[in-house]
C-alpha positions, -999 to +999 in steps of 0.1 A: +136-437+361+103-419+357+070-437+354+052-435+320+019-425+335+014-392+353+003-395+390-022-366+389-060-364+382-071-358+346-083-323+337-120-316+336-136-317+302-140-284+283-175-270+281-203-263+306-198-275+342-233-286+347-250-314+328-269-302+297-306-310+292-319-318+258-338-290+240-375-294+238-388-285+204-421-266+203-444-276+175-472-254+163-505-263+179-531-275+155-565-259+158-554-228+177-549-195+160-521-172+170-531-139+185-502-121+168-507-109+133-481-122+108-451-099+104-453-080+072-427-056+058-442-022+050-444-016+013-434+020+016-398+012+026-382+017-007-350+032-019-369+059-037-382+072-004-348+073+011-332+091-019-360+115-027-345+144-008-309+141-022-323+136-057-345+166-052-316+188-043-297+176-073-328+183-094-330+218-080-293+224-088-298+211-124-329+232-128-310+264-117-282+256-140-306+251-169-324+283-161-292+303-159-279+289-192-311+296-210-318+330-195-349+318-177-339+335-145-354+367-159-389+351-157-392+346-120-429+335-119-422+308-146-392+296-127-412+295-095-438+273-112-410+249-123-396+248-088-431+241-074-435+212-099-401+199-087-412+202-051-444+183-058-425+155-075-401+152-046-429+153-020-447+125-038-418+102-032-402+116+001-411+106+036-438+130+050-414+143+077-389+154+050-414+174+029-407+208+046-370+202+042-375+195+004-395+227+001-368+246+019-341+232-003-361+242-034-367+277-020-330+282-012-320+274-048-348+295-062-342+325-039-304+324-041-300+319-078-332+330-095-343+360-075-310+374-062-286+357-087-256+359-064-264+330-041-277+355-014-308+346+006-331+374+017-365+375+033-384+403+016-420+400+003-412+380-029-390+357-009-417+350+016-443+345-011-421+320-029-414+301+003-451+299+010-458+287-026-431+260-023-443+249+011-479+246-002-466+226-032-449+202-008-480+198+013-501+191-019-476+165-030-474+148+004-512+149+006-516+132-028-490+106-019-509+099+014-542+096-004-527+071-029-512+050-001-545+050+018-564+039-013-539+011-019-541+000+017-579+000+016-580-021-016-556-048-005-572-080+004-568-090+040 
């Protein structure tokens, strides 16, 4: 009744409609130097730099807790020195753009829990002085970290 073969044209093959050309492999040229420097990953891209600010905030919260438990909040200058040391430590590891934020976080914990003890922030003379001290501590820490990085970069063989 019906023929076994179909009377129509076969379907086109799947894939590109135009003929493909073979790929030409480029081999490095011997004797010529590349003008581009080799790609190097910066050594300052570490997890410590990314986590310095959150760990600094946790450190400030733990420092406030320890000061409140030991009664150290009565000695505001000593507590400010501890917060300045914490800010320097955070600034040594943090990215330079985040150093003012780290100093501000330290100041907020110091001002809210050590000076005013009810988590209230104010901007009177002692508050401004402590903010200035913590900002200067952050700048000192960031400057020391930049100097260390510059010395390491200068001493590396090229």
